[in-house]
C-alpha positions as CSV (number, residue, x, y, z in Angstrom):
1,M,35.4,41.5,-69.6
2,T,34.4,38.3,-67.7
3,N,30.9,37.1,-67.1
4,L,31.4,38.1,-63.5
5,D,32.3,41.6,-64.5
6,A,29.2,41.8,-66.7
7,A,26.9,40.4,-64.1
8,L,28.2,42.9,-61.6
9,Q,27.7,45.7,-64.1
10,Y,24.1,44.6,-64.7
11,A,23.5,44.5,-60.9
12,S,25.0,48.0,-60.6
13,R,22.3,49.2,-62.9
14,G,19.6,47.7,-60.7
15,L,19.0,44.4,-62.6
16,V,18.9,41.1,-60.8
17,V,21.0,38.2,-62.3
18,F,21.7,34.5,-61.6
19,P,24.3,32.0,-63.0
20,C,23.3,29.5,-65.7
21,G,25.0,26.5,-67.2
22,I,25.7,26.1,-70.9
23,D,22.3,24.4,-71.2
24,K,20.7,27.6,-69.9
25,K,19.5,25.9,-66.7
26,P,20.0,28.0,-63.5
27,L,22.8,27.0,-61.2
28,T,21.0,28.2,-58.1
29,E,18.8,26.2,-55.8
30,N,15.7,28.2,-56.6
31,G,16.4,28.9,-60.2
32,F,15.5,32.4,-61.4
33,K,13.8,33.1,-58.0
34,S,17.3,33.3,-56.5
35,A,18.3,36.2,-58.8
36,S,20.1,39.0,-57.0
37,K,21.8,42.4,-57.4
38,D,23.9,41.9,-54.3
39,P,27.5,42.1,-55.4
40,A,28.7,39.7,-52.6
41,Q,26.2,37.0,-53.7
42,I,27.1,37.5,-57.4
43,R,30.8,37.1,-56.6
44,A,30.1,34.0,-54.6
45,W,28.1,32.4,-57.5
46,W,30.7,33.2,-60.1
47,T,33.6,32.1,-57.8
48,D,31.8,28.7,-57.6
49,N,31.0,28.7,-61.3
50,P,33.5,30.9,-63.1
51,D,32.3,29.9,-66.6
52,A,28.6,30.4,-65.8
53,S,26.5,32.4,-68.3
54,I,24.4,35.2,-67.0
55,G,20.7,34.6,-66.5
56,M,18.3,37.5,-66.0
57,P,14.6,37.2,-65.1
58,T,12.3,38.9,-67.6
59,G,9.0,40.7,-66.9
60,P,8.1,43.3,-64.3
61,G,10.9,42.5,-61.9
62,N,13.7,43.7,-64.2
63,G,11.4,45.6,-66.5
64,L,12.5,43.4,-69.4
65,W,10.4,41.7,-72.0
66,V,11.5,39.1,-74.6
67,L,9.9,38.0,-77.8
68,D,11.3,34.6,-78.9
69,I,10.3,33.7,-82.4
70,D,11.1,30.2,-83.5
71,M,11.0,29.6,-87.2
C-alpha cells in the first residue's frame, strides 16, 4: 500500500489529511488548514509529492487526540 492509498483510505472514513515532508512540515500552502478528504485533491497532492508522509489534524475536526510524552 502506498501513502496515497492510505491517505485515500483515511479520507474514505471521513478523516481529513494533508501531505508532509520527512521533516513533518506540511507541503501545502496553508499547512494543516488545507487538509481535505476530497479524493481528487489528495491524488493531486500525492502526484506532486509521491513520497509525502500523511499528516492528519488532531482535535475536534477529525475527532483525534494525541498525547506526546517526551522523556
